[in-house]
N, C-alpha and C positions, 0 to 999 in steps of 0.2 A: 758840638767840634764831636763830640763824640756819638750825636744822635746820628748825624750827617755822614760818619763812614759806617754807621750801622745802616743805613739806606744804602750804603752804594756797593756795600759787602754782598747786601741780601739781594740787590739787583744785579750785580754778578754773576751770583747763585744763580736768578732766573736767567739770565740768556742763558749762561754754562748746558744751563737742562735745556732753553727753550733746543736749543741746537742739536744735544745729544739724540733729544727724541724726535726732531726731524729730521738728524742721520739717520735714524732707526725705521721711520716710516718711509726715505726715499730707498733701503735697503729692501724693508717685506715689499716694500711695491715693484723693484725691480727683479728681485726672485720668483713673484707673483709673472709678473710678465715673461719671464725667462719659462715657467711652467706653462704657459701658457699655448708658449711656442713650441712645447715639446709636444703638451699634448695635440696643438694642431696638425705637427710635422704627422704624430704616430695617426693620424685620423684621415689625412692624405694618402701614407704607405696603405692602412688598411683598405680605403677604399679602391684606391688603385689595381693592389691584387684582388681582390673580389672582380673587380670588372677587367682583368685578362681572364682570370680562372671562366669567367660567364666564354667571352671569345671562345679560349680553348676550349669546351666546351662545345659550342654550337658548331665549329671546326668539325667536331669527330664526330656528327648527329651524323646516323645512312641516310644516304638520300634515295628517294622515294625507287620501287624498281618498275621499269617500265612499262608502260601496259603492249599487250598484246601488239598492236600499232607501230609502236615503237622500234620492234626486234630489228636487230641490223638486217641488213640484207646479205642473204647464203652466197657465198662466191661461188660464180660457175666454175664447177672441174673440183674444187675440196673435198673432195672426198671422205678424209677426217677427221672434216669439222674444227683445224684450226686454222683457220682465217688465208692462208697458202697454201697454193697450189706450190707441189711440188712434184718430186718423183716416189713419193712412196702412196700418194695420189693416185700414182698413174697404177701403179701395184695392185692398190682395192678395187680400182675401174676394174679392170681386168680381172679377180679375181669374180668379181661379183658378177660379170657381163657371161663367164664359163659357168657361175655355176647356176645360173638363170637360161642358160642357152638349150634346146632340146635335143634330143639326139645326138648322133656320136659323133661329134667331131673331128675324133683321130682315124681319119677316110683309108690315110696310108698308114697301119697298124707298126708304126713304131714305138709307139707309146708316148708320143708327144703332140703335141700341136701345134703345126706351123706351116708355113708355105705354101709347100706341096697339097696337105690337106682339104686348100682353095683353089688349086688347078678346077678351070672353068674348059667348057666346050664351046663351039661356036655358037651354040643358041642360048649359051648364055645360061648353062644348066649344069651346077656343079657334078664333074665329075669321078670317078677312082683317083686318086691321085698314082701319077706312076712313081719307080723307085726313084729315088733320086742316085745320080752318076757316083759310081762305087767302082774300083777295083776287086773288092771282097763279094762272093760270091751270094747268093742271096740264099737265108734258111729258106729250109721246106717246111711253107706252108701260102695258102691262102692268103691274094696280096686284094682282092677283088672278087668281087661274082661277075658269071654271065650267063646267069638263070636266063636272061630275060634275052640275051644277042648282045651286052653291053661287051665292046672293045675290050680286049686286058692293059695293062697296062706294061709299059715296054719293058725287056727281059722275060715275061712270065705267058703264060698259054691254058686257056679255056683246058677242062680235064674232062667236058660233062659228064653225061651220067656216074654217079647220081649226085655228085658232090658239086658239079657248074663253078670251081672257082678254080682262080687263077693261081696257077702254081708254074716255080722255075720248071725248065725242059730239066728229063729225067730223075723230077721229084715225085715221088710214089705221091698217088688220090690219097683220099680218105676213103678206100675201099677197103679196110682193115678192122681189126676187130676191136671189139670194145673192152673198156680197162679192168671190167672184171673177168676176163675170158680166161681159165686154166689150161695152162697145157702142156701134157703128160711126159715127164724125164722117168730113167732109173730109177732118180729117187723117190718119185710122188711128182702131184701133178703139181706147176710153180706158175704166179698168177705172171700172166705174158708181161707186164708192167715191170716186173725180175729181173728179164731176161737179157743176156747181151752174149757179143758173139764166144766164141769157144764152149759155152754151154752143152752141155750131151741133152739133145732131145730121141725123142721115139719116133721113126720116120716110116715109110714104105716106099719097097724098090716099085718099078712098073711088072716087075713080074708078082707083086703082091704079098713080096715077104717085109717082115716090118722087121727095121734095126734100128739100132743105137748109129744117132750122126750126130758133128757139132753146128754148133747152129753158126752159119757164115754172115750171115748180113741180118739188123736189125732195124725195124724203124718205128718211130714216131710220127704220128702226120699231127696238126694243126688243122681243126677243122671250124672254131667258131663254132655262131647259132645258128639252130634252126636244124641241123644236120640229123637226116633221118640214116636210122637204123628199123633191122627187123631183129627177131627174135622167131626162132625157128622148133619146132616143137615135135619131137619124134614118137613112135608109138613107144619105143622101148623106154621111156622115160627122159632120154638125152634133149639135150637142148643149148643151142647155142645163140647168143647174141653177136652179129656184126653188119657192118654196110652193105648197101644191097647190092656192090659192085662186086663183092669178092668172089674168087671162084671156090666151087666144088673139086672133090674128086673125080667128076665125072660129066668137068668141061663146062658145064653151064653158070653161071653165075644166082648168089641169092636171089636177085631181085627175077632171076626165069622160074622159080619153082613155085611150083603151086600144090596144095592142100593134095594127099594120094597121092606124091612125086615120090619114090624109093630116095633114101640119102643114108651114105653107109649103109646096106642093108637093112633099113626100117623104114615106114611108111610116117611120111609128115601129117599129123592129125591135126597143124592149125599155126598160121602163120601174123603174124601183129607186125604191125608199125608203128614207130614213136618218135620224140625230138630225142636224140641225144643229148645227156643230160653233161655230158664231159666235155672239157677241150680237145683232148687227143682220143686220134686210134692207135692199134700200134699190129706192126706187123713180123714176123721171124722168116728167114731162111736155112729151112734146114739142108747140110753137106749131102743131099742125097742128090738122084738121078731126074726125080719126080717132085721134090724141091715139100711133097705133104708134109704136116704133123698133126697129132692127134687134140685138137681144141675141146673144151670139155666134153673127152674122149668123142669127140666126130673128124671122121679126115676131111681135113680141108687142102686147099691147095695155097698156094703164097704169092703174093703180089710182086714182092722182090724179088729179086734175076741178077745175077753176077755178070756186072761189068765187064 
């Protein structure tokens, strides 16, 4: 009896131990499976992130530069190269054209290149432009050349020798003094460019008396390029540079004089002709009965008259 009880107890203990062992094995197996699942998820996440990074890097790789044959076709009229033809391209195109154009396009000297500059005549040759209609008087300057028989623009007339310019009626033509000429005044010689009406200058009467009189009129005349002037050298050392058509005190014009002639009581020893380098010539009209004045100490007449 005692032996049966013993075997029963032993058997019961063994069964209980076996159950506890199996329970522990099951727990360990379950934990291991959980760990394996977690490790698997981690590996999947790592692989996924790696693939995404590779893809993103591939997207930002620079594309190869186009070969010369693949260059975009330029847009006609796109002067500034922005791919669009707009107002800025027009301005650049015009500026480039004007910069490359030859000759003086401002045929009508108003300081602008506009429609009047491109007036044409019947034979298709561009002519000097006529002044645009205006109620204001034209400035006293040459608006065209008439040296070769050209027709002057409306409102102007050919001056003839020596300037051959188209001037408005009543304007003095460039038969005046150079800008370096000095005029004798009671206080000394003064550049002709600095004189104005009312200033006192020396003059000569019809009887030959030297007197002081006020200036009643001055003139500044535009001559442009190519104007010819003469330098007269006298035996006593005096000289004057003046336009060829300027009057002298003996009734002749400068371009009518020759070496050996007398000018203001001295013999002319040389006459030279050259292109005038300034843009204007000048003249004055003293308030005497002759209008004579002393230019570089040589008595000359005036081209001006009292209206």
